[in-house]
C-alpha positions as CSV (number, residue, x, y, z in Angstrom):
1,M,0.3,0.4,0.8
2,S,1.5,3.4,-1.0
3,T,1.9,5.9,1.5
4,E,2.4,9.0,-1.1
5,G,0.3,12.0,-0.4
6,Q,-0.9,11.0,3.3
7,D,-0.1,13.6,5.5
8,H,2.2,11.6,8.4
9,P,2.1,13.1,11.6
10,V,5.7,14.9,12.5
11,A,7.7,13.1,15.6
12,Y,9.1,16.4,18.0
13,N,11.9,15.1,19.9
14,V,11.7,16.3,23.3
15,Q,14.4,18.1,25.2
16,V,14.5,18.8,29.0
17,S,16.2,21.9,29.7
18,E,19.1,21.6,32.5
19,A,17.0,24.2,34.9
20,A,14.0,21.5,34.4
21,E,15.9,18.2,34.8
22,A,16.8,20.0,38.3
23,Q,13.2,21.2,39.0
24,L,12.3,17.4,38.0
25,A,15.3,15.4,39.9
26,E,14.3,18.3,43.3
27,V,10.8,17.2,42.6
28,W,11.7,13.1,42.6
29,D,14.2,13.8,46.0
30,T,11.0,15.5,48.3
31,L,8.5,12.4,47.1
32,F,11.4,9.9,47.2
33,M,11.7,10.9,51.2
34,R,8.3,10.8,51.5
35,D,7.6,7.4,50.0
36,P,9.7,5.8,47.3
37,N,6.5,4.5,45.6
38,L,4.9,7.6,45.1
39,A,7.7,8.9,43.7
40,L,7.6,5.9,41.4
41,E,4.1,6.5,40.3
42,W,5.1,10.2,40.1
43,Q,8.0,9.7,37.5
44,E,6.5,6.7,35.2
45,Q,3.1,9.5,34.8
46,M,4.9,12.7,34.1
47,N,7.4,10.8,31.9
48,A,4.4,9.4,29.8
49,A,2.9,13.3,29.8
50,L,5.9,14.8,28.6
51,E,6.6,12.3,26.0
52,G,3.2,12.7,24.5
53,L,4.1,16.2,23.6
54,S,6.5,14.5,20.7
55,E,2.8,13.6,19.2
56,F,1.4,16.3,20.3
57,P,2.2,19.4,21.3
58,R,0.1,21.8,20.7
59,R,-2.4,19.9,22.7
60,Y,-1.9,22.4,25.2
61,Q,-2.6,26.4,25.2
62,R,-0.2,28.9,24.7
63,A,2.0,30.4,27.9
64,S,0.5,33.3,29.4
65,E,3.5,34.3,31.1
66,P,6.1,36.5,29.1
67,E,8.9,34.3,27.8
68,E,12.1,36.3,25.9
69,S,11.8,34.0,23.3
70,T,11.3,33.7,19.8
71,A,9.4,29.7,19.8
72,E,5.9,29.1,20.5
73,I,5.7,28.8,24.2
74,R,3.2,26.3,25.6
75,S,1.9,25.2,29.1
76,F,0.0,22.3,31.0
77,V,-0.8,21.1,34.4
78,N,0.5,18.1,35.5
79,R,-2.1,16.5,38.6
80,Y,-1.1,13.2,40.3
81,K,-3.2,12.4,42.9
82,A,-2.1,16.1,45.0
83,I,1.0,16.5,43.3
84,V,0.3,19.1,41.1
85,Y,2.7,21.3,38.9
86,R,3.1,23.3,35.8
87,V,5.6,22.2,33.4
88,T,6.7,25.2,30.7
89,Y,7.9,24.0,27.1
90,A,8.9,25.6,24.3
91,I,7.7,24.1,20.2
92,I,11.5,24.7,18.1
93,E,10.6,24.0,14.5
94,T,13.4,25.6,12.7
95,D,14.7,22.5,11.1
96,E,11.3,20.9,9.4
97,S,13.1,17.7,9.4
98,N,13.8,17.8,12.7
99,P,11.3,19.7,14.9
100,L,11.7,19.8,18.6
101,V,9.7,20.2,22.0
102,R,12.2,21.6,24.8
103,I,11.2,21.2,28.5
104,L,11.8,24.6,29.6
105,R,11.2,24.6,33.7
106,V,8.7,22.3,35.8
107,R,7.1,24.2,39.1
108,Y,4.9,23.4,41.2
109,A,1.3,25.1,40.4
110,A,-1.4,25.7,43.5
111,R,-4.5,23.8,43.1
112,G,-7.1,25.8,40.8
113,E,-4.5,26.9,38.6
């Protein structure tokens, strides 16, 4: 079967910035000290949410906070049990063959945000 002329979704590479990596590690450490199983469950759920951006990076709203970037900035609230964090990321499409989602930060978000 030929796929010529069909639209195929572009897979975005998901890259976590050093700042976001440090923030994720801090959350992990805090959760692990409270409950190692909770930390593992949270990590699996957060990883799945971040990996999901590779297929549908525009599923979440544009970020309302100002950014010093020409990239498209978006964010979403990640909830797992009572653990709530806002993930902010950039969609970078300078190279069509290698589009990128860059996770900029992961911050604690109050309920109702």
